[in-house]
N, C-alpha and C positions, 0 to 999 in steps of 0.2 A: 441182678436188681438189688442194690444196697440202699438202705435208708437209715436215717438217724433215729427216728422215733417210732418205727414200726418194723415188723417182719412179715414175710410172705412165705407160705408153704403151699406147695401144689399137690393136689390129690386127683390125679387124672385131669379132667377138665374143670375141676373145682379149685379155686384159689382161696386160701384162708388168710386174711389180712388181720394181723394182731396189733392193736394199738398199744404202744409202750412208752408213752410220754409221761414220765413221773411228775407228780404223784397220782394224778387223777385223770389223765388224758384230756386235760382242759385244752380247748382249741384256740390257738392264736393263728395269725396269718401264715406263719411258716409251716406250722403243723398241717393246716388245711391244704396248703399248696403241696405238701409232701404226700398227703393222701390222694390228692388229685393226680399227682405224677404216678403214684403206684397204680391207681385205677387205669390210667392211660397205658402204663407199661403192660399190665395184664391184658388190656384190650389188644395191644400190638402182638403180644405173645400168642393169644388165641387166634387172632386174624378174623377177617370179615366172614360172616356166614357160618361161623363155627358154633358148636355147642359149648356152653360154659356157664359158670355161676361164680359169684364172689360172696364170701362170708366175711363180715366185719365183726371182730370180737374184742373184748377186753383181755388184758393179760392176767387178770386174777378174778376172784369171786367177789371182790369188794366194790370195784368200780367198772362200769363200761365207759362212761364219760360223764364229767360233771359240767359240760357246757362250755361257754365262751370264757376266755381270759378277759375279764371285765376291766383289768388295769391297762391292757395294751392300748386302747383308744386314747388314753391320756397322753401318750407320746406319738401315737400313729393313728391319726383320724381316719385313715383308710383301711384299718386292720380288717374289718369284716367285709368291706366291699371288694377287697383283693383276696380274701381268704374264705370266710364262712359261706357267704352267699354263692360264689362260684362252686364251692364244694357241693352244696345242696342241688344246684342246677345241674352239675355233672352227674350226680346220682339219678336224677329224674330223667335225664337224657341218655342214660347208659344203655348200650346195646345188649347187655346180658342181665339176667335176673340177679337180684342182690338180696342178701339175708343179713339182718342185724341180729347178732347173737349177744343178747343183753346179759352179760355175765354178772353184773352187779348194778349199783346205783346208776340211774340215767336221769340227769337233772338238766334243767335250763335248756340251752341250745342243743343239748344232746337229744332232746325230744323231737324237734323237727328233723334232726339228723337221722334218728331212727325211723321216723315216718317217711323219710325220703327213700328208704329201702323198700323193696317189694314185700318182704316178709319179716316178721319180728318174732324171735323166740326168747323168752325171758326166764331167768333163774326162778325156780319154783320156791326156793327156801330163803333167798336173800336178795335184797335190793329193792329200791323204790323207783317209780317213774313219775316225775313231776316237772312241770314247766311253769315257773313262777314269775313271768314278766310283770304281772299285775302287782306283785309285791315288791319288785325291784324298780318299778318306774321305767321299764325298758320297752322300746317299740321300734320295729323297722317295717317298712312298707311290705305288705304281703305276709306278715307274721302269722296271720290266722288262716292262710290259704290251705296249707296241708291238713291241719286239724279239721277244717270245714269240709274238705273234699274226701278225706279218708275215714272220718268218724261220724257216728250218729250225732245230730245237732246238740242233743243234751250232753253228750260226752265231750264234744268239742268245747261246749260252754264250761264244763267242769275243768277242762284242761287250761283254757286260755283266761277265763275270767275268775276262776276260783282257785287256781294253783293246786288242784287236788293231788294228793300223793297216793298213787296206786301201788298196792302190793301185787305180786304176780297173779294171785287168785282173782283179785278185782280186775286187773288189766285184761286178762283173757275173757272174763265175763263181759266186760264193756267193749270188747273188740279193739282195744288199744294194741294188743299183741295177738298173734295167731295161736300160740300155745305156750305152756310153761313146762319146764323140764328140770329134773334134779341136776345139781351142779356137775356131778361126775358123768352124766350122760348127755350133757348139752352139745358138745362138739360132735359126738357120734350122731345125734339126732339132726343137727344142722347139716352134716355131710349127707345124711340120708335124704333130707329135704332137697338139698342142692342137686343131688343126682336125679331126683324126681322131676325137677324143673329145668335142668340145664339144656334139655333139648328144645326148649321153647324159643331159643334164640336163633336156631339154625336157618329159619326162613328169612331172617333179616328184617322182621317187622315188629319185634318185641317192643322196642322203644317207641315206635310209631303208635302202637296200640296203647301203650302206657300213657302216651301223650293225649290220647282221646279221653282218658279218665282223669288225668291230673295235669294236663298241659297248662291250665291257668296258673297253677302254682309255679311251674317251671318258667313261664313267661314273666311273672311278677319278679322272680328272683333274677332272671337275666337282666331285667331293667335296672336293677340296683347293683349289678356286678361290675366291678372296675369303673365305678362312677366316682370322680373326684371333684366335679364341678358344683355339686350341691350336697347338702346334708340329707342322708336317707335313713338315718337311725337316730332315735332319741336315746342318748346315753343313759345308762343305769343311774338311778339316784341312790343306789345302795351297792355295797360290795359284799361278795360272799367268799 
């Protein structure tokens, strides 16, 4: 399994997917499709009814991901319908548990990407978590589904309508992430968590049960994936 902007390491039944798209792992259509391909390759490697887990991490302690490439839609109006939305839908439908290991800053579209994972572990000493579409003038159909389904209503409001910037301590307090860990211990803790949950996929119903909780978000995303006949996203009025 070879890729241009990511690497994969296997630890037993746990796969660690490291994002390596310089400089900030910003998501364009090609990168999103590459991540989807990697997830599918892992799925094939494990096979149906197997135990397994996928960890997605950044390549350094500065950035996990700084969201969408807001310039690509200027030349490719289908950038997100062919990339970002299918990526989120893939994670929400994935047959194995997933862990977002937030090694550093998690901004913009990286927030729903993190929320699409089953568990989130954040850097305890560096990095902010912030989703600022209200400041950028950006909207897509279903943008609020994951915050609404996974977070307390007041926390979802802080995320979507106030563009709040969470530190690790605040994020774990508000339930945005499951735990915070010091940088040097993050991978070890994620592997430990992955081994705790990898067996939950072996009965073949993990994604079905996840769908009972968050299926509305997955359905909203599927409806705007690979859509070329109508506009499903309001372009950002600002660039970052």
